[in-house]
ZADRENLO-241188 format. One line per 3 residues: their letters; for each residue x, y, z of C-alpha. Coordinates in Angstrom, 3 decimals, decimal comma. Example, Ala and Ser with C-alpha at 12.3 -4.5 7.8 and 13.67 -1.06 7.14 Angstrom:
AS> 12,300/-4,500/7,800 | 13,670/-1,060/7,140
//
This chain:
MPP> 107,078/98,872/93,252 | 109,003/98,940/96,955 | 107,042/101,211/98,983
VLR> 110,153/103,364/99,726 | 110,506/104,165/95,905 | 106,720/104,577/95,522
AAL> 107,435/107,056/98,173 | 109,909/109,283/96,653 | 108,756/108,455/93,375
LTL> 104,977/110,722/94,641 | 106,886/112,946/96,156 | 109,652/114,213/93,991
AMP> 107,349/114,406/91,357 | 105,668/117,475/92,211 | 109,488/119,461/93,255
IVA> 110,766/117,597/90,472 | 108,453/119,536/87,980 | 107,929/122,589/89,393
FVL> 111,781/122,894/89,482 | 112,245/122,675/86,268 | 109,163/124,603/84,799
AQA> 111,021/127,182/86,642 | 114,647/126,458/85,575 | 112,868/126,629/81,931
CIY> 111,644/129,925/82,394 | 114,610/131,349/84,071 | 116,960/129,853/81,009
KMD> 114,639/131,434/78,679 | 114,328/134,223/79,787 | 117,515/135,249/79,728
STL> 117,981/133,158/76,344 | 115,800/135,970/75,034 | 117,836/138,671/76,920
RDG> 120,951/137,671/74,945 | 119,282/136,991/72,013 | 118,511/141,274/72,528
LRR> 122,344/142,330/73,734 | 123,529/140,161/70,383 | 121,600/142,474/68,394
QYP> 122,309/145,197/70,374 | 125,938/144,822/71,148 | 127,175/143,333/67,945
KAT> 130,970/143,768/68,296 | 130,290/142,468/72,291 | 132,392/138,615/72,137
AEQ> 130,537/135,612/72,579 | 132,113/135,317/75,990 | 130,255/138,008/77,087
ISR> 127,544/137,386/75,828 | 127,010/134,087/77,231 | 127,884/134,761/80,429
ASV> 125,154/138,057/80,556 | 121,665/136,926/82,716 | 119,301/139,360/84,234
ADL> 120,490/139,045/87,732 | 123,626/140,763/86,351 | 122,165/143,275/84,761
DKA> 119,492/144,617/87,104 | 123,260/144,428/90,057 | 124,279/146,956/87,055
GAF> 121,405/149,061/87,456 | 120,600/148,339/83,098 | 116,851/148,205/83,678
GSR> 114,502/150,945/84,190 | 111,609/149,239/84,789 | 111,545/146,388/87,755
ELP> 109,220/144,131/86,075 | 110,816/141,777/84,538 | 113,747/141,665/86,909
ELY> 111,144/140,642/89,977 | 109,459/138,207/87,360 | 113,310/136,398/87,007
FSL> 113,943/136,824/90,687 | 110,189/135,057/91,676 | 110,826/132,340/89,814
RLL> 114,162/132,059/91,048 | 112,858/131,628/94,945 | 110,269/129,319/93,267
RNG> 112,812/126,969/92,245 | 114,694/127,015/94,912 | 111,279/126,297/97,052
ALI> 111,070/123,600/94,857 | 114,610/122,197/95,569 | 113,533/122,369/99,585
TGV> 110,734/120,660/99,510 | 112,127/117,886/97,604 | 115,423/117,850/99,881
VGF> 112,450/118,106/103,000 | 110,516/114,827/101,089 | 113,608/112,895/100,852
ALG> 115,497/113,516/104,425 | 111,843/112,684/105,282 | 112,013/109,222/103,724
AGI> 115,328/109,019/104,395 | 114,482/109,426/108,668 | 111,791/106,961/108,487
LWA> 113,751/104,130/106,565 | 116,613/104,602/109,268 | 114,171/104,634/112,061
GHA> 112,219/101,738/110,732 | 115,595/99,786/110,751 | 116,875/100,923/113,928
TRN> 113,878/99,929/115,541 | 113,776/96,225/114,388 | 114,645/94,430/117,631
RRD> 114,189/97,263/120,584 | 111,444/98,022/121,574 | 112,425/101,217/123,272
LLL> 113,444/102,458/121,093 | 110,246/101,545/118,659 | 108,334/103,658/121,980
ALF> 111,037/105,974/121,643 | 110,329/107,077/118,370 | 107,292/106,309/116,794
RPG> 104,940/109,288/118,431 | 107,177/111,542/117,762 | 108,052/110,338/114,653
LYL> 103,800/110,112/114,056 | 103,580/113,747/114,498 | 106,410/114,532/113,165
TLS> 105,770/112,432/109,399 | 102,325/114,041/109,110 | 103,042/118,016/109,618
LIA> 105,518/117,791/107,411 | 103,411/115,888/104,477 | 101,056/117,991/105,587
VLT> 102,751/121,096/104,759 | 105,082/119,606/101,940 | 101,650/119,100/99,900
LAQ> 100,162/122,125/100,192 | 103,405/123,867/99,532 | 103,942/121,435/96,652
AVS> 101,027/121,857/94,983 | 101,478/125,958/95,958 | 104,631/126,096/93,994
AAF> 103,133/123,275/91,010 | 100,690/125,935/89,831 | 102,789/128,945/89,946
ALY> 105,575/127,137/87,936 | 102,412/125,914/85,484 | 101,463/129,522/85,669
FFE> 105,294/130,942/84,802 | 105,846/128,591/82,216 | 102,760/129,204/80,293
TIF> 102,546/133,100/80,204 | 106,329/132,686/79,643 | 106,173/129,385/76,632
VGR> 102,262/129,654/75,707 | 101,235/132,765/75,724 | 97,689/131,631/77,353
VHF> 97,599/130,882/81,406 | 94,940/127,731/81,599 | 93,803/129,127/85,719
IFM> 91,152/126,665/86,215 | 93,623/124,610/86,399 | 95,790/125,873/88,396
IGV> 93,719/127,294/90,906 | 92,290/122,982/90,973 | 96,078/121,991/91,952
VVG> 95,990/124,674/94,747 | 92,303/123,482/96,026 | 93,760/120,395/95,735
GAL> 96,465/120,731/97,945 | 94,075/122,932/100,704 | 91,663/120,472/101,135
AFF> 94,229/117,392/101,047 | 96,710/119,398/104,025 | 93,260/120,144/105,774
AII> 92,418/116,722/105,087 | 95,705/115,309/106,663 | 95,479/117,784/109,540
TAM> 91,737/115,936/110,274 | 93,863/112,458/110,449 | 96,670/113,752/112,860
LSV> 94,047/114,943/114,941 | 91,728/111,887/114,891 | 95,357/109,986/115,599
LKK> 96,069/112,700/118,586 | 92,283/110,934/120,131 | 92,812/108,278/122,412
AEF> 91,833/105,106/121,074 | 88,865/103,044/122,628 | 88,793/99,452/123,251
RIL> 86,091/97,700/123,739 | 85,259/94,097/124,371 | 82,024/92,220/123,903
GDR> 81,762/89,783/127,072 | 80,881/89,704/130,341 | 83,683/90,327/133,166
VTP> 83,360/87,966/135,318 | 84,185/87,828/139,702 | 85,552/84,945/141,441
EQQ> 81,953/84,150/142,912 | 80,245/84,258/139,242 | 83,446/81,894/137,670
PAL> 84,844/80,197/140,637 | 87,154/77,485/138,883 | 87,896/79,765/135,856
WKE> 88,939/82,169/138,508 | 90,863/79,362/140,449 | 92,651/78,167/137,849
VDS> 93,852/81,259/136,557 | 94,818/81,770/140,460 | 96,833/78,679/139,981
ICQ> 99,131/80,138/136,877 | 99,412/82,824/138,008 | 101,452/81,468/141,259
QLN> 103,422/79,280/139,333 | 104,851/81,853/137,191 | 104,444/83,767/140,742
TPP> 102,642/87,021/138,657 | 100,205/88,546/140,857 | 96,845/87,660/139,007
PDT> 94,609/90,069/136,278 | 92,531/92,411/137,702 | 89,769/91,228/135,240
IVL> 88,661/88,170/133,349 | 85,995/89,082/130,468 | 84,391/85,460/128,546
GLE> 83,113/86,074/125,105 | 81,951/84,644/122,293 | 84,821/85,678/119,762
PTF> 87,547/82,617/119,278 | 90,648/84,242/120,485 | 92,569/84,841/124,283
YVT> 94,619/87,834/124,602 | 95,808/89,788/127,523 | 95,809/94,211/127,811
ESE> 96,940/96,758/130,036 | 94,935/99,790/127,981 | 91,768/100,663/129,779
VTI> 89,071/99,135/128,649 | 84,876/98,997/127,879 | 83,287/96,538/128,629
GDS> 78,727/97,356/128,203 | 78,517/100,127/130,464 | 81,630/100,499/132,423
VHK> 85,498/101,524/131,801 | 87,831/99,021/133,325 | 91,397/99,700/134,652
GRT> 94,503/97,035/134,885 | 95,410/94,068/134,121 | 92,742/91,980/131,613
LFV> 92,482/88,641/130,682 | 89,875/87,941/127,783 | 88,332/84,292/127,933
SLS> 86,948/82,757/124,746 | 83,968/80,189/125,429 | 83,699/79,564/121,653
YSR> 87,166/77,796/122,036 | 86,542/76,772/125,820 | 84,344/73,778/124,363
LLT> 86,567/72,346/122,041 | 89,519/72,316/124,414 | 91,254/70,106/126,942
IPE> 91,445/71,445/130,224 | 95,483/71,311/129,947 | 95,157/72,939/126,613
LRA> 93,340/75,459/128,324 | 96,148/76,077/131,131 | 98,465/75,854/128,120
ILG> 97,109/79,221/126,272 | 96,046/80,933/129,655 | 100,166/80,233/130,760
HEM> 100,689/82,149/127,480 | 99,164/85,039/127,996 | 100,266/85,039/131,694
AHF> 103,567/85,663/129,916 | 103,086/88,967/128,228 | 102,313/90,463/132,375
IGA> 106,096/88,956/133,394 | 107,452/90,046/130,065 | 105,752/93,734/130,227
DTQ> 104,685/93,348/126,724 | 101,112/94,527/127,954 | 102,667/97,466/129,422
FSQ> 104,571/97,870/125,893 | 101,179/97,300/124,044 | 99,416/99,376/126,451
RFF> 101,476/102,838/125,106 | 102,203/101,601/121,737 | 99,170/99,936/119,670
PVY> 96,426/102,692/120,489 | 98,063/104,995/118,369 | 99,361/102,337/116,286
RAT> 95,642/101,652/115,114 | 94,506/105,558/115,611 | 97,258/105,562/113,269
FSA> 96,126/102,419/110,221 | 92,730/104,052/111,202 | 93,523/107,681/109,744
LAK> 95,116/106,532/106,788 | 91,580/104,622/106,224 | 90,019/107,556/106,858
LSS> 92,638/109,353/104,736 | 92,579/106,858/101,649 | 88,435/106,576/101,547
DAG> 88,305/109,946/101,563 | 85,989/111,559/98,623 | 86,454/114,273/97,051
HIS> 87,615/116,230/93,275 | 89,746/114,601/91,375 | 93,179/117,051/92,000
VAI> 92,392/116,884/95,729 | 93,243/112,288/94,866 | 96,997/113,793/93,420
ARL> 97,044/116,179/95,714 | 96,976/113,217/98,469 | 98,883/110,531/97,596
PAL> 102,404/111,631/98,709 | 101,126/112,141/102,028 | 99,587/108,371/102,066
SFL> 102,666/106,687/99,883 | 104,893/108,439/102,979 | 102,478/107,472/105,664
GFF> 102,220/103,947/104,234 | 105,444/103,794/104,443 | 106,003/104,903/107,548
LQS> 103,164/102,125/108,944 | 105,095/99,881/107,284 | 108,635/100,577/108,623
FAT> 107,570/100,301/111,731 | 104,800/97,908/111,464 | 108,157/94,881/110,468
SEK> 109,795/96,490/113,435 | 106,759/95,214/115,448 | 105,879/92,552/114,425
NLS> 109,403/91,190/114,796 | 108,731/92,250/118,441 | 106,069/89,991/119,201
RAR> 106,776/87,611/117,187 | 110,027/87,391/119,318 | 107,847/87,674/122,568
ETE> 105,525/85,710/121,214 | 108,161/82,545/121,050 | 109,142/83,696/124,903
ADA> 105,688/83,541/126,201 | 104,774/80,229/123,923 | 107,536/78,768/126,276
VGA> 106,283/79,336/129,114 | 102,970/78,208/128,316 | 104,699/74,910/127,726
SIA> 105,965/75,127/130,806 | 102,751/74,569/132,735 | 100,653/72,594/130,784
GAS> 103,446/70,881/128,694 | 104,661/71,334/124,810 | 102,347/68,709/123,920
ALA> 99,380/70,137/125,333 | 100,128/73,885/124,004 | 100,848/72,293/120,186
TAL> 97,343/70,599/120,064 | 95,705/74,275/120,960 | 97,691/76,294/118,728
VKV> 96,608/73,708/115,862 | 92,999/74,161/116,979 | 92,642/77,576/117,168
HAY> 94,324/77,961/113,767 | 92,348/75,340/111,785 | 88,459/76,668/113,708
GSA> 89,106/80,242/113,825 | 87,921/80,781/110,618 | 84,388/79,091/111,281
WRE> 83,737/82,103/113,246 | 83,779/84,049/110,615 | 81,172/82,579/108,461
IIE> 78,950/82,593/111,103 | 79,708/86,244/111,752 | 79,014/86,983/108,314
GVH> 75,881/85,062/108,457 | 74,372/86,928/110,475 | 75,105/89,786/108,637
YRN> 73,212/89,108/106,252 | 70,215/87,013/107,921 | 71,419/83,668/106,432
EEF> 68,456/81,500/107,124 | 70,602/79,062/108,931 | 71,985/81,140/111,428
REV> 68,992/83,514/111,722 | 66,617/80,925/114,487 | 70,230/79,775/116,242
TNL> 69,695/81,344/119,823 | 73,484/80,083/120,553 | 76,374/80,905/118,089
VEP> 78,785/78,777/119,772 | 76,640/75,217/118,673 | 77,201/76,105/115,074
FTA> 80,800/77,045/115,077 | 81,497/74,163/117,554 | 79,336/72,477/114,930
KAK> 81,481/73,412/112,388 | 84,832/72,941/114,581 | 83,966/69,326/114,650
SVL> 83,687/68,644/110,658 | 87,317/70,050/109,779 | 88,787/67,080/108,779
PDD> 92,341/65,555/109,939 | 93,512/66,245/106,351 | 92,326/70,300/106,669
LAK> 94,601/70,533/109,659 | 97,802/70,062/107,921 | 96,903/72,999/105,775
VGE> 97,317/75,516/108,953 | 100,749/75,217/109,317 | 101,315/79,178/107,737
KEL> 98,735/80,678/108,941 | 98,834/83,187/111,092 | 96,874/84,220/114,257
PHP> 94,681/87,096/113,853 | 94,622/89,247/117,202 | 93,445/92,267/118,715
IDS> 96,528/93,252/119,925 | 99,938/91,880/118,598 | 101,405/90,003/115,785
HPT> 101,795/86,624/116,247 | 104,718/83,822/113,928 | 103,004/81,178/111,744
LAA> 101,831/77,743/113,060 | 105,079/76,228/111,475 | 107,332/78,725/113,592
RLA> 105,284/77,787/116,682 | 105,593/74,317/116,742 | 108,870/75,093/115,453
SLK> 110,042/76,040/118,558 | 107,905/73,255/120,358 | 110,656/70,776/118,830
TDL> 107,198/69,591/117,171 | 105,664/69,774/113,635 | 102,587/70,167/112,188
ATA> 102,339/66,938/111,104 | 102,453/64,982/114,754 | 100,814/67,600/116,549
SAA> 97,479/67,590/114,417 | 98,005/64,171/114,757 | 97,783/64,446/118,290
VVL> 94,643/66,977/118,357 | 91,101/65,342/119,545 | 88,054/66,534/120,508
PTE> 87,297/66,949/124,642 | 84,559/65,331/126,242 | 82,035/67,468/128,218
DGA> 83,678/66,366/131,296 | 86,907/67,152/130,074 | 86,446/70,285/128,085
AAS> 87,800/73,943/129,447 | 84,023/74,994/129,140 | 83,932/72,209/132,715
LVT> 85,161/75,367/134,318 | 82,402/77,979/133,191 | 79,742/77,960/135,591
GIT> 75,832/78,860/133,637 | 78,329/78,111/130,052 | 75,187/77,399/127,965
DVE> 73,388/80,406/129,525 | 76,232/82,691/129,603 | 76,857/82,170/125,699
ITQ> 72,881/81,945/124,837 | 72,624/85,557/126,571 | 75,742/87,406/124,507
SAH> 74,325/85,509/120,959 | 71,155/87,266/121,177 | 73,528/90,235/121,935
LKK> 75,985/90,221/119,127 | 72,692/89,274/116,659 | 71,048/92,399/117,580
LLV> 74,705/94,154/116,460 | 74,937/92,282/113,713 | 71,304/92,606/111,625
A> 70,769/96,313/113,908
//
């Protein structure tokens, strides 16, 4: 079922039930009144009887007691309230749908709408969840009172309590989104004095692109490269400004031209202010996904789970709508950055580098899982990069041709598929994979990192402690 339809059905279900039950009670009261009038006034015409209602007779002062009119008007209030919550829910869904389409190719609009839209959505679904649960409970109460003559209070209390607990769960999720997201990097911050060759290479690329060099370079084991201007935590210290993450494990597998092409790609994100966009957008974006996961996984009574369904559906629909916009924008930025990387070291170098990072990344997940579950294969390994490179070297040429539709995992942005990126470089997977070679020790990008083996061993020991803790 499409997300928009699922969100609409779940959001409108309770208001529709409450509206129908309240309207049924109103109809029953008016019908009972008309039956009494027919017996009391047999000479009255059918048209006169059919126009009679509790509201009309109350205006004429026909009731000696206020009990019946008050019940009638309570039902009308409940019916109208259910209608209002349904309309508000529908309007919220329509607004999310519009915002998702409007921001497809507008980064400025995405920044302007996402955060306030998120807070508005969370606030409204919290109120709607509670209001709909209360209205459904009261509608059931009146319906059973009028039609059944017996009220199941336990069920109704469960619905209200479930709605209240769901309300507080959504508020808690909203507060968690408001908290500042932490961006922690596992690795070592290195200075130009510690890693002169690597810094010289980065400086050279930045001069070619006429952009300032990063404030911080971090060496880490994780097989990825990225840049960010978000505040990052490295070890026990916090760093601001431009940060570049360089992968030690991939440095063993990439040639120096391939590394230059990737670094050119990453520096291009600074030129296009992509990192500034990520700095403002992605902390809230990541926190929202975390809040959704927490809201989904929180244990509770079945009534709470039912009351949370519309909220989960709406929040998921909201994120998916904006995720589509983010993905379109990110992929366009990645294609532009690829062009810059190709201008630094050549399209062929970037193409083979992309094939490598798409093909070899999964080997790292095997190693991490092996260490975490104390696999004997990795228990005594002191340098986790060694089994990573061994697994990468065992990848057959035929296997390289199967990674064309893979998307590159990334901590900040979405990436196009490998096939799409190669097409933008005027090549294809067959050509690029045929050109892939593993570098000699002197020709590897690792030769730019002073004391790389010692750094890998130290970081491997730290990572193993984290994984088996």
